[in-house]
MISEKOL-821029 format. One record per atom (N, C-alpha, C, O, CB): residue number from 0; atom name; x, y, z; residue in three letters. Coordinates in nm, 4 decimals. Atoms other than C-alpha are relative to their C-alpha. Glycine has a CB too. Example, Ala and Ser with C-alpha at 12.3 -4.5 7.8 and 13.67 -1.06 7.14 Angstrom:
REC     k    a          X          Y          Z     r
REC     0    N     0.0890    -0.1190     0.0000   ALA
REC     0   CA     1.2300    -0.4500     0.7800   ALA
REC     0    C     0.0900     0.1200     0.0000   ALA
REC     0    O     0.1936     0.1181     0.0665   ALA
REC     0   CB    -0.0992     0.0027     0.1246   ALA
REC     1    N    -0.0820    -0.1190    -0.0060   SER
REC     1   CA     1.3670    -0.1060     0.7140   SER
REC     1    C    -0.0770     0.1090     0.0730   SER
REC     1    O    -0.0261     0.2198     0.0899   SER
REC     1   CB     0.0414     0.0462    -0.1415   SER
REM end
This chain:
REC     k    a          X          Y          Z     r
REC     0    N     0.0837    -0.1185     0.0000   UNK
REC     0   CA     0.0000     0.0000     0.0000   UNK
REC     0    C     0.0884     0.1252     0.0000   UNK
REC     0    O     0.2044     0.1191     0.0408   UNK
REC     0   CB    -0.0953    -0.0004     0.1221   UNK
REC     1    N    -0.0784    -0.1245     0.0008   UNK
REC     1   CA     0.1137     0.3601    -0.0453   UNK
REC     1    C     0.0477     0.0409     0.1392   UNK
REC     1    O     0.1577     0.0939     0.1546   UNK
REC     1   CB    -0.0824     0.1125    -0.0598   UNK
REC     2    N    -0.0389    -0.0350    -0.1371   UNK
REC     2   CA     0.1182     0.4115     0.3309   UNK
REC     2    C     0.1208    -0.0810     0.0444   UNK
REC     2    O     0.2142    -0.0275     0.1043   UNK
REC     2   CB    -0.1170    -0.0226     0.0968   UNK
REC     3    N    -0.1118     0.0873    -0.0388   UNK
REC     3   CA     0.3482     0.1140     0.3844   UNK
REC     3    C     0.1267     0.0391    -0.0746   UNK
REC     3    O     0.2360     0.0347    -0.0181   UNK
REC     3   CB    -0.0342    -0.1479    -0.0275   UNK
REC     4    N    -0.1169    -0.0425     0.0771   UNK
REC     4   CA     0.5781     0.2334     0.1072   UNK
REC     4    C     0.0625     0.1247     0.0613   UNK
REC     4    O     0.1848     0.1372     0.0664   UNK
REC     4   CB    -0.0385     0.0265    -0.1465   UNK
REC     5    N    -0.0498    -0.1230    -0.0622   UNK
REC     5   CA     0.6074     0.5721     0.2766   UNK
REC     5    C     0.0724    -0.0330     0.1307   UNK
REC     5    O     0.1790     0.0220     0.1584   UNK
REC     5   CB    -0.1165     0.0995     0.0261   UNK
REC     6    N    -0.0619     0.0423    -0.1261   UNK
REC     6   CA     0.6850     0.4091     0.6118   UNK
REC     6    C     0.1341    -0.0673    -0.0282   UNK
REC     6    O     0.2329    -0.0406     0.0402   UNK
REC     6   CB    -0.0937    -0.0963     0.0781   UNK
REC     7    N    -0.1241     0.0686     0.0362   UNK
REC     7   CA     0.9464     0.1859     0.4467   UNK
REC     7    C     0.1085     0.0994    -0.0420   UNK
REC     7    O     0.2246     0.0841    -0.0040   UNK
REC     7   CB    -0.0259    -0.1004    -0.1130   UNK
REC     8    N    -0.0972    -0.1019     0.0432   UNK
REC     8   CA     1.1154     0.4877     0.2841   UNK
REC     8    C     0.0559     0.0757     0.1199   UNK
REC     8    O     0.1756     0.1036     0.1267   UNK
REC     8   CB    -0.0652     0.0989    -0.0990   UNK
REC     9    N    -0.0450    -0.0701    -0.1208   UNK
REC     9   CA     1.1285     0.6663     0.6189   UNK
REC     9    C     0.0947    -0.0871     0.0807   UNK
REC     9    O     0.1946    -0.0381     0.1333   UNK
REC     9   CB    -0.1200     0.0414     0.0866   UNK
REC    10    N    -0.0865     0.0927    -0.0741   UNK
REC    10   CA     1.2793     0.3576     0.7839   UNK
REC    10    C     0.1369    -0.0110    -0.0652   UNK
REC    10    O     0.2390    -0.0110     0.0036   UNK
REC    10   CB    -0.0648    -0.1386     0.0090   UNK
REC    11    N    -0.1269     0.0083     0.0729   UNK
REC    11   CA     1.5457     0.3290     0.5147   UNK
REC    11    C     0.0808     0.1274     0.0219   UNK
REC    11    O     0.2018     0.1215     0.0437   UNK
REC    11   CB    -0.0247    -0.0231    -0.1514   UNK
REC    12    N    -0.0689    -0.1275    -0.0213   UNK
REC    12   CA     1.6294     0.6976     0.5521   UNK
REC    12    C     0.0594     0.0073     0.1399   UNK
REC    12    O     0.1704     0.0576     0.1573   UNK
REC    12   CB    -0.0962     0.1173    -0.0224   UNK
REC    13    N    -0.0505     0.0003    -0.1375   UNK
REC    13   CA     1.6670     0.6552     0.9291   UNK
REC    13    C     0.1204    -0.0921     0.0138   UNK
REC    13    O     0.2165    -0.0587     0.0831   UNK
REC    13   CB    -0.1102    -0.0428     0.0976   UNK
REC    14    N    -0.1130     0.0941    -0.0060   UNK
REC    14   CA     1.8959     0.3548     0.8842   UNK
REC    14    C     0.1232     0.0617    -0.0654   UNK
REC    14    O     0.2335     0.0529    -0.0114   UNK
REC    14   CB    -0.0363    -0.1342    -0.0695   UNK
REC    15    N    -0.1130    -0.0641     0.0686   UNK
REC    15   CA     2.1134     0.5431     0.6338   UNK
REC    15    C     0.0608     0.1107     0.0857   UNK
REC    15    O     0.1829     0.1242     0.0932   UNK
REC    15   CB    -0.0449     0.0573    -0.1354   UNK
REC    16    N    -0.0487    -0.1077    -0.0866   UNK
REC    16   CA     2.1378     0.8398     0.8700   UNK
REC    16    C     0.0781    -0.0567     0.1179   UNK
REC    16    O     0.1819    -0.0027     0.1561   UNK
REC    16   CB    -0.1172     0.0858     0.0506   UNK
REC    17    N    -0.0686     0.0632    -0.1134   UNK
REC    17   CA     2.2348     0.6122     1.1578   UNK
REC    17    C     0.1366    -0.0526    -0.0414   UNK
REC    17    O     0.2339    -0.0404     0.0330   UNK
REC    17   CB    -0.0849    -0.1142     0.0575   UNK
REC    18    N    -0.1272     0.0511     0.0516   UNK
REC    18   CA     2.5053     0.4502     0.9459   UNK
REC    18    C     0.0982     0.1150    -0.0179   UNK
REC    18    O     0.2134     0.1050     0.0243   UNK
REC    18   CB    -0.0206    -0.0749    -0.1340   UNK
REC    19    N    -0.0877    -0.1144     0.0243   UNK
REC    19   CA     2.6476     0.7869     0.8426   UNK
REC    19    C     0.0527     0.0607     0.1295   UNK
REC    19    O     0.1693     0.0995     0.1369   UNK
REC    19   CB    -0.0735     0.1059    -0.0797   UNK
REC    20    N    -0.0395    -0.0623    -0.1266   UNK
REC    20   CA     2.6560     0.9184     1.1993   UNK
REC    20    C     0.0829    -0.0927     0.0883   UNK
REC    20    O     0.1701    -0.0463     0.1619   UNK
REC    20   CB    -0.1230     0.0446     0.0756   UNK
REC    21    N    -0.0572     0.0922    -0.0974   UNK
REC    21   CA     2.7700     0.6036     1.3785   UNK
REC    21    C     0.1291    -0.0692    -0.0441   UNK
REC    21    O     0.2143    -0.1006     0.0391   UNK
REC    21   CB    -0.1003    -0.1028     0.0328   UNK
REC    22    N    -0.1107     0.0834     0.0465   UNK
REC    22   CA     3.0241     0.4276     1.1596   UNK
REC    22    C     0.1178     0.0818    -0.0513   UNK
REC    22    O     0.1014     0.1894    -0.1088   UNK
REC    22   CB    -0.0480    -0.0927    -0.1086   UNK
REC    23    N    -0.1209    -0.0601     0.0562   UNK
REC    23   CA     3.3813     0.5153     1.0746   UNK
REC    23    C     0.0039    -0.0300    -0.1502   UNK
REC    23    O    -0.0738    -0.1118    -0.1996   UNK
REC    23   CB     0.1291    -0.0542     0.0717   UNK
REC    24    N    -0.0131     0.0249     0.1437   UNK
REC    24   CA     3.4883     0.5262     0.7093   UNK
REC    24    C     0.0351    -0.1455    -0.0273   UNK
REC    24    O    -0.0179    -0.2063    -0.1203   UNK
REC    24   CB     0.1065     0.0917    -0.0609   UNK
REC    25    N    -0.0396     0.1398     0.0176   UNK
REC    25   CA     3.6514     0.1855     0.7449   UNK
REC    25    C    -0.1196    -0.0920     0.0225   UNK
REC    25    O    -0.1405    -0.1864    -0.0536   UNK
REC    25   CB     0.1148    -0.0368     0.0965   UNK
REC    26    N     0.1166     0.0833    -0.0297   UNK
REC    26   CA     3.3373     0.0372     0.9008   UNK
REC    26    C    -0.1041     0.0106    -0.1117   UNK
REC    26    O    -0.1692    -0.0885    -0.1448   UNK
REC    26   CB    -0.0624     0.0409     0.1350   UNK
REC    27    N     0.0928    -0.0164     0.1122   UNK
REC    27   CA     3.1244     0.1817     0.6193   UNK
REC    27    C     0.0445    -0.0831    -0.1197   UNK
REC    27    O    -0.0371    -0.1449    -0.1881   UNK
REC    27   CB    -0.0111     0.1481    -0.0396   UNK
REC    28    N    -0.0536     0.0779     0.1119   UNK
REC    28   CA     3.3537     0.0202     0.3636   UNK
REC    28    C    -0.0204    -0.1495     0.0243   UNK
REC    28    O    -0.0617    -0.2223    -0.0659   UNK
REC    28   CB     0.1499     0.0308    -0.0210   UNK
REC    29    N     0.0205     0.1410    -0.0356   UNK
REC    29   CA     3.3417    -0.3154     0.5445   UNK
REC    29    C    -0.1474    -0.0369    -0.0178   UNK
REC    29    O    -0.1791    -0.1412    -0.0751   UNK
REC    29   CB     0.0458    -0.0275     0.1465   UNK
REC    30    N     0.1434     0.0261     0.0112   UNK
REC    30   CA     2.9617    -0.2935     0.5642   UNK
REC    30    C    -0.0431    -0.0092    -0.1459   UNK
REC    30    O    -0.1227    -0.0959    -0.1818   UNK
REC    30   CB    -0.0797     0.1093     0.0714   UNK
REC    31    N     0.0356     0.0029     0.1424   UNK
REC    31   CA     2.9350    -0.2170     0.1922   UNK
REC    31    C     0.0398    -0.1334    -0.0634   UNK
REC    31    O    -0.0390    -0.1931    -0.1367   UNK
REC    31   CB     0.0677     0.1167    -0.0750   UNK
REC    32    N    -0.0436     0.1294     0.0532   UNK
REC    32   CA     3.1391    -0.5263     0.1032   UNK
REC    32    C    -0.0845    -0.1136     0.0579   UNK
REC    32    O    -0.1228    -0.2056    -0.0143   UNK
REC    32   CB     0.1493    -0.0236     0.0311   UNK
REC    33    N     0.0792     0.1042    -0.0659   UNK
REC    33   CA     2.9467    -0.7377     0.3555   UNK
REC    33    C    -0.1409    -0.0067    -0.0602   UNK
REC    33    O    -0.1960    -0.1152    -0.0785   UNK
REC    33   CB    -0.0080     0.0262     0.1522   UNK
REC    34    N     0.1336    -0.0049     0.0588   UNK
REC    34   CA     2.6153    -0.6238     0.2064   UNK
REC    34    C    -0.0012    -0.0549    -0.1430   UNK
REC    34    O    -0.1065    -0.0918    -0.1948   UNK
REC    34   CB    -0.0524     0.1433     0.0011   UNK
REC    35    N    -0.0122     0.0589     0.1336   UNK
REC    35   CA     2.7431    -0.7428    -0.1330   UNK
REC    35    C     0.0131    -0.1520     0.0067   UNK
REC    35    O     0.0206    -0.2190    -0.0962   UNK
REC    35   CB     0.1204     0.0594    -0.0732   UNK
REC    36    N    -0.0047     0.1445    -0.0169   UNK
REC    36   CA     2.7635    -1.0932     0.0133   UNK
REC    36    C     0.1382    -0.0572     0.0260   UNK
REC    36    O     0.1563    -0.1790     0.0263   UNK
REC    36   CB    -0.0558    -0.0641    -0.1193   UNK
REC    37    N    -0.1354     0.0488    -0.0269   UNK
REC    37   CA     3.1347    -1.1120     0.0880   UNK
REC    37    C     0.0143    -0.0384     0.1465   UNK
REC    37    O    -0.0502     0.0194     0.2339   UNK
REC    37   CB     0.1047     0.1063    -0.0377   UNK
REC    38    N    -0.0289     0.0355    -0.1387   UNK
REC    38   CA     3.2643    -1.2852     0.3986   UNK
REC    38    C     0.1225     0.0778     0.0472   UNK
REC    38    O     0.1872     0.1471    -0.0314   UNK
REC    38   CB     0.0229    -0.1534     0.0148   UNK
REC    39    N    -0.1064    -0.0840    -0.0552   UNK
REC    39   CA     3.5242    -1.1354     0.6295   UNK
REC    39    C     0.1373    -0.0314    -0.0569   UNK
REC    39    O     0.2232     0.0567    -0.0611   UNK
REC    39   CB     0.0040    -0.0147     0.1487   UNK
REC    40    N    -0.1296     0.0344     0.0601   UNK
REC    40   CA     3.8141    -1.3246     0.4686   UNK
REC    40    C     0.0146     0.0693    -0.1357   UNK
REC    40    O     0.1209     0.1226    -0.1675   UNK
REC    40   CB     0.0141    -0.1544    -0.0160   UNK
REC    41    N    -0.0036    -0.0676     0.1302   UNK
REC    41   CA     3.7255    -1.1887     0.1234   UNK
REC    41    C     0.0190     0.1506     0.0179   UNK
REC    41    O     0.0972     0.2132    -0.0536   UNK
REC    41   CB    -0.1296    -0.0282    -0.0793   UNK
REC    42    N    -0.0117    -0.1435    -0.0264   UNK
REC    42   CA     3.6844    -0.8377     0.2634   UNK
REC    42    C     0.1425     0.0334     0.0436   UNK
REC    42    O     0.1988     0.1340     0.0006   UNK
REC    42   CB    -0.1017     0.0445     0.1083   UNK
REC    43    N    -0.1365    -0.0226    -0.0481   UNK
REC    43   CA     4.0209    -0.8653     0.4396   UNK
REC    43    C     0.0992     0.0030    -0.1164   UNK
REC    43    O     0.1903     0.0856    -0.1188   UNK
REC    43   CB     0.0401    -0.1090     0.1010   UNK
REC    44    N    -0.0897     0.0032     0.1155   UNK
REC    44   CA     4.1918    -0.9549     0.1129   UNK
REC    44    C    -0.0121     0.1275    -0.0824   UNK
REC    44    O     0.0888     0.1858    -0.1222   UNK
REC    44   CB    -0.0297    -0.1220    -0.0874   UNK
REC    45    N     0.0223    -0.1202     0.0803   UNK
REC    45   CA     4.0355    -0.6640    -0.0754   UNK
REC    45    C     0.0563     0.1244     0.0695   UNK
REC    45    O     0.1185     0.2097     0.0063   UNK
REC    45   CB    -0.1498     0.0185    -0.0276   UNK
REC    46    N    -0.0408    -0.1192    -0.0748   UNK
REC    46   CA     4.1094    -0.4121     0.1998   UNK
REC    46    C     0.1436    -0.0084     0.0508   UNK
REC    46    O     0.1936     0.0857     0.1125   UNK
REC    46   CB    -0.0934     0.0216     0.1168   UNK
REC    47    N    -0.1378     0.0237    -0.0433   UNK
REC    47   CA     4.4565    -0.5563     0.2679   UNK
REC    47    C     0.0141     0.0188     0.1509   UNK
REC    47    O     0.1009     0.0913     0.1995   UNK
REC    47   CB     0.0962     0.0940    -0.0740   UNK
REC    48    N    -0.0012    -0.0001    -0.1467   UNK
REC    48   CA     4.3842    -0.6046     0.6362   UNK
REC    48    C    -0.0102    -0.1442     0.0462   UNK
REC    48    O    -0.0348    -0.2349    -0.0332   UNK
REC    48   CB    -0.1171     0.0871     0.0594   UNK
REC    49    N     0.0107     0.1358    -0.0523   UNK
REC    49   CA     4.3823    -0.9041     0.8633   UNK
REC    49    C    -0.1480    -0.0388     0.0116   UNK
REC    49    O    -0.2339     0.0467     0.0335   UNK
REC    49   CB     0.0714    -0.0117     0.1382   UNK
REC    50    N     0.1385     0.0447    -0.0191   UNK
REC    50   CA     4.0675    -1.1163     0.8793   UNK
REC    50    C    -0.0530     0.0360     0.1390   UNK
REC    50    O    -0.1717     0.0645     0.1551   UNK
REC    50   CB    -0.0098    -0.1511    -0.0214   UNK
REC    51    N     0.0425    -0.0337    -0.1359   UNK
REC    51   CA     4.0596    -1.0480     1.2532   UNK
REC    51    C    -0.0464     0.1455     0.0096   UNK
REC    51    O    -0.1451     0.1740     0.0775   UNK
REC    51   CB     0.1143    -0.0252     0.0991   UNK
REC    52    N     0.0412    -0.1408    -0.0057   UNK
REC    52   CA     4.0413    -0.6697     1.2019   UNK
REC    52    C    -0.1356     0.0188    -0.0686   UNK
REC    52    O    -0.2155     0.1020    -0.0257   UNK
REC    52   CB     0.1068     0.0909    -0.0664   UNK
REC    53    N     0.1298    -0.0066     0.0677   UNK
REC    53   CA     3.7499    -0.7201     0.9607   UNK
REC    53    C    -0.1076    -0.0605     0.0887   UNK
REC    53    O    -0.2173    -0.0058     0.0995   UNK
REC    53   CB     0.0049    -0.0732    -0.1362   UNK
REC    54    N     0.0945     0.0620    -0.0926   UNK
REC    54   CA     3.5785    -0.9542     1.2049   UNK
REC    54    C    -0.0340     0.0964     0.1136   UNK
REC    54    O    -0.1504     0.1098     0.1513   UNK
REC    54   CB     0.0577    -0.1314     0.0566   UNK
REC    55    N     0.0227    -0.0985    -0.1059   UNK
REC    55   CA     3.6226    -0.6930     1.4782   UNK
REC    55    C    -0.0872     0.1159    -0.0505   UNK
REC    55    O    -0.1768     0.1620     0.0201   UNK
REC    55   CB     0.1348     0.0538     0.0526   UNK
REC    56    N     0.0791    -0.1095     0.0569   UNK
REC    56   CA     3.4830    -0.4217     1.2495   UNK
REC    56    C    -0.1461    -0.0417    -0.0159   UNK
REC    56    O    -0.2367     0.0366     0.0125   UNK
REC    56   CB     0.0580     0.0437    -0.1362   UNK
REC    57    N     0.1373     0.0483     0.0149   UNK
REC    57   CA     3.1768    -0.6349     1.1732   UNK
REC    57    C    -0.0712    -0.0063     0.1354   UNK
REC    57    O    -0.1900     0.0245     0.1450   UNK
REC    57   CB    -0.0009    -0.1385    -0.0666   UNK
REC    58    N     0.0598     0.0025    -0.1337   UNK
REC    58   CA     3.1183    -0.6833     1.5458   UNK
REC    58    C    -0.0343     0.1408     0.0480   UNK
REC    58    O    -0.1404     0.1630     0.1063   UNK
REC    58   CB     0.0949    -0.0676     0.0996   UNK
REC    59    N     0.0289    -0.1393    -0.0373   UNK
REC    59   CA     3.1453    -0.3085     1.6065   UNK
REC    59    C    -0.1208     0.0534    -0.0757   UNK
REC    59    O    -0.2053     0.1217    -0.0180   UNK
REC    59   CB     0.1219     0.0893    -0.0271   UNK
REC    60    N     0.1120    -0.0450     0.0821   UNK
REC    60   CA     2.9044    -0.2409     1.3212   UNK
REC    60    C    -0.1314    -0.0539     0.0560   UNK
REC    60    O    -0.2282     0.0205     0.0718   UNK
REC    60   CB     0.0184    -0.0446    -0.1465   UNK
REC    61    N     0.1225     0.0608    -0.0552   UNK
REC    61   CA     2.6481    -0.4833     1.4617   UNK
REC    61    C    -0.0400     0.0665     0.1310   UNK
REC    61    O    -0.1577     0.0943     0.1538   UNK
REC    61   CB     0.0197    -0.1511     0.0221   UNK
REC    62    N     0.0310    -0.0639    -0.1288   UNK
REC    62   CA     2.6749    -0.3278     1.8069   UNK
REC    62    C    -0.0482     0.1436    -0.0176   UNK
REC    62    O    -0.1416     0.1866     0.0500   UNK
REC    62   CB     0.1228    -0.0020     0.0906   UNK
REC    63    N     0.0374    -0.1397     0.0202   UNK
REC    63   CA     2.6522     0.0290     1.6791   UNK
REC    63    C    -0.1386     0.0143    -0.0639   UNK
REC    63    O    -0.2085     0.1125    -0.0391   UNK
REC    63   CB     0.1040     0.0693    -0.0866   UNK
REC    64    N     0.1262    -0.0109     0.0720   UNK
REC    64   CA     2.3481    -0.0423     1.4619   UNK
REC    64    C    -0.1173    -0.0669     0.0728   UNK
REC    64    O    -0.2297    -0.0672     0.0224   UNK
REC    64   CB     0.0152    -0.0605    -0.1370   UNK
REC    65    N     0.1090     0.0627    -0.0770   UNK
REC    65   CA     2.1472    -0.2271     1.7270   UNK
REC    65    C    -0.1022     0.1000     0.0421   UNK
REC    65    O    -0.2003     0.0644     0.1074   UNK
REC    65   CB     0.0537    -0.0706     0.1219   UNK
REM end
């Protein structure tokens, strides 16, 4: 319904705003790769970081976006 579509758009806008305010640039980049379906090992290779640092970033992202 049109009402539900409007509510959904508002929810998406709120999520985007929360991401912009809460996450560091590195965390935003990790999230973008993760949303594309990559796992933390693949992201680590692309970003030339350790898998552990990517895993830590994903944990921070989850906590910040709760």
